[in-house]
N, C-alpha and C positions, 0 to 999 in steps of 0.2 A: 672840320666840319662832321659833321655826325652822320656816319651808315645808316642807310635804310634796310630795314629787314620786313621784308613781304610776307604774311603770314596767311596763306590761304586753311581756313577750316581755323581761323583764330580765335573761333567764338565756342569750339567744340570743348570737351573733358581737358583733354591733356594740350591742346593748341592754346586755351587760355593761359595756362599755366606756363608754357614758351613764353607767349607774349611778354608776362610779367618779367620773367628772367634776362630776355634779352632790353626791356626796358632799365630794368636795375644794371645791366654792362654799358649802358648809354648809349644802344641805336634808338635811333627813331623808327619806332615800330607801327604798322599797319598791320589790322587785321582782316581778312578778306571774306567772309562769310554771309549766309543766305539773311541772317540776322544776328543782328547784337547781342553783346553776354551782359549778364547782370555784373561779371565779375572786373569787367575792363574797366581799366585805371584811367584817371584825368589825363595821363600822360602817352595814351594810345589813341591812334587815332582809327576809328571803324570805317571800311565801305561794303556797300553789298556789293556780293557778285556771285553770280553763276558758273561755277569751271565747265561746264558745257558751252557756254557762251562767250565764244572768242571776241566776239566786239568786247562785252563787258569788261575781258582780262584784258585785252589792250587798251580799252578807256583805262584803267585801272594802273597798268605802267606809264602811260603816259602824265597820269596825275601824280602820282610817284614814284620815280625813278628808282629801283631795287637796286641798293647792290647784293644781297641776299636772298633770296626765296624759300620758302620751306610748304610742304604740302602736307597738312593735315586731314585735308579734304577729301572725306570717304564716306561710304558705306560700311560702319566699321562693327555691326552687330552679325557674327558665325554664323546665327541660327537663321537669321532673317535671311541671309546671305544663300543658303541654302535652297530656300523659296522662291527666292527671287533671284536668280541669275545675270537675268537682264539688266536691271537694273542696278544691280553687282557691278557689272562689267561697264556702263555706261559711265558711271562714277569714279569708281577706282581704276581704271583703264582710260577709256576714253577722256575724261577730266584732265587725269594727269598729263597726257598728252597732247591738249590743248596747253594746260599751264607751261610743258615745256617748247611745246610750238613757240608760243611769243616768247619764251625766255631767249632761245636761241639768237632770236635777233638783235641781242640787247647783252650791255657788257656786266653780265652777269657772273660773282665772283664765285658764287658756288651755288648749288641746287640740293636742299636736303629734302630726302623723300622718307616720310614716314610707312614703315612698312612692318612686316609684323615675322614673329617667330615663325607662323604658319607658312612664309614666303616658302621653305626648302623644307615643306612635309608632305607625306601621304594624306595627310586630314588636312581638318579646315573649307572642302568643298571646295566652291566657285571663290569665297573668299579669300583662300588661301594662293587658288592660282590667280586670281586679280592681282594679287601682289605681287607674286613669281614673276606675272607678267609685264607690270610695272618696273619691277627691278631691271629688268633686261632693257626694258626700254628707254629708262634711264644712262645705263650703261651705253647703247647704241649711241645716244645723242652722245656723250662723251668722245665716241671713236667718231664720230661722224661729223660736228660741228666743235667740238671741244668744250663742252660744259662741263663744267668741272663736277664735282658731287659728290654726298656722303650718303650712305644709305642706312636707317638706322631700323634693325628689327627688333623691336618691342615685345619684351614679355607681356605677365599679367600686372596691368597695371590697376592702380586704386586709389580712392582719396575721397576729398568731401564734396568736389565739383561734380559728379559721377552723376550717374541718373540709373534708368531702369536697365538699360542695355549691359550693364558691368555688373558683373557675376557677384562682387561684393556688395554692392550696392542693393544688389535687390536682394541678396541675403539676407544685409543686415535690415533692410526694410520689412521685409516679409516678417522676419524674426520678434520684429518689435510690434508689427501689426495682429501677428497670428500666434506669436508664442510657440513656431515650430521653425524648426532649421529643419529642412529638404537636403536630404543626400543624395542626389543621383548617382548611379555607378556602384562602387565599392568603396570608395571613401579611399583607394589608395592613391588616388592620380596625385601626381606630384606638382607642384608651383612654385616658384620662384617670383614672389609679388614683391613690385616697388611701389612705392608711392610718385601719386605722378609730378610731387613738386621735385622730389629728388631726379627724374626721368629728365624733368624740363631743365631742373639745372648742369646736368651732363648737356643736356640737346645743346642748350647756348655756349654752352663751354665748347663746343668742337669746332665753332667757327676761330677761335684761337690760337688754334694748334692745326699746322700743316699737315702733321701726320695723319690726319684725319680724311686729306683729300682723296676723292676717287678709291675710297675706304667701304669695307660695309662693318657696320657697328652692331652687336648683341648687346641689348641693354635689359637687364631683370635685375631683379633684387639679391643677395645675398643669402639671405636664408629659404631654405628648400624646405616646405611644407604638404604632409600629404592633404590631402579634402578635410577628411575627418578629423585630423590634429587643428585644421582651420577653426571647423567650426564646433570641436570642444572650446578652444582658448576663445570664441566669441559665448558660447552657452557660459562659461568661469566669468564672465566680462560683464555678462548680463545676469548677475548673481545666481546661476545656475537654474533658471527659471525655464529658458526655452527646452524644449523636448526636440531633439533630434530623432529626424524618421528616416529609416530607407525606403527609396521606393525601388520598383523594378527599371524604371525607364533606362534606359541606356544612355549614357551624352553621347550623344552622335555626334558625329564629325570632328571631336574634342582627342588631343592626345593622353595617353595615361601618364608615362615618365618623362617622355621628351620631344619635341615637335620636329625632330630631326631627322630627313630620308637623306643618305648619300648621295651627295652634291659637290661637283666640282669647286664652286665658290664657298671660299673659307671667308667668316667675319671673326674680328676681334669682341671680345668682349668686354664691355665698359661697365661699371662698377662703380656707386657712390659709396665717398667716403669723407666724412661721416653721412651716415644717411637717419631717414626715420625709421625708429625702429615699429615693427606690425604692431605690436600690442598697442603703444601711444598714438599709432596712426587708425586703430580701427577706433577706439575709444573717441576721436577726434570726428570721425566718418558719423557715430552712434548720435554725435552732440549734435552735429548738424542736421542729421534726419530728424532728432527730435523735434529741434527748432523751428525745422521748413514743417512738421503734422502740427506744433503750435501754432502757427503764424496761420495755417490753413486753417484752423480751427474759429482764428479768431474774425479771419477775413467771410468764415462762414458767418 
């Protein structure tokens, strides 16, 4: 009998990729979100669910008894979170807590929490605080109720399914529309980008390895890029047409070289092998954005 994976936030950027990977591995996959995803495949089920409503979560579990539960549902925009602390904490902390409370009543084999590299950082403002808080709550649910977990701290994701809340998507979309590549900060900021498809493949794979039970995993790319190097690569891909413009704006709330500040909980780093090369990944993102723009023009 197939096991069931419940994915809260399954219609989102990363969540939709994870649903695909879980389906490919033979899991009955249920996406729980506020709205359906245009990416959802026919072998996946969708149920509308507000994670701030315990009754809706309970009804969902009664309808689909889950073996594994993933939580990707979150207010994920760091800069938006800086100015909306109440909403950030409600969604990222209280929402996660309500899912955990429903899980503890059932025989869930593992709860997988989507955290962030900002969880153990002095950067990230309310977003980082919400992720750190939720990590500690997940750990405590194991200590008090025996709910096994894996916490995954994701780094800088990109991919075709992203939207304006994603840095690379927003940067590419703006470059195509305006012919400009904006560089906030000094351009020396370092990131290890990973395509969401690769991140999803690794995420789904942790269910098949007991080494990741009650562990913290860092999931980032293998290639380190300074922001200016990334912008230069994009400019070359686009035929050297966009102009790189430095602004005086600081990249508030973001880290420059590393997100980590000293804390006692250590995480293991997991990398994809093979992985999608960032150059090819950027080309696919650009192609997708152009197709979207063309479709929008046709519809208009």
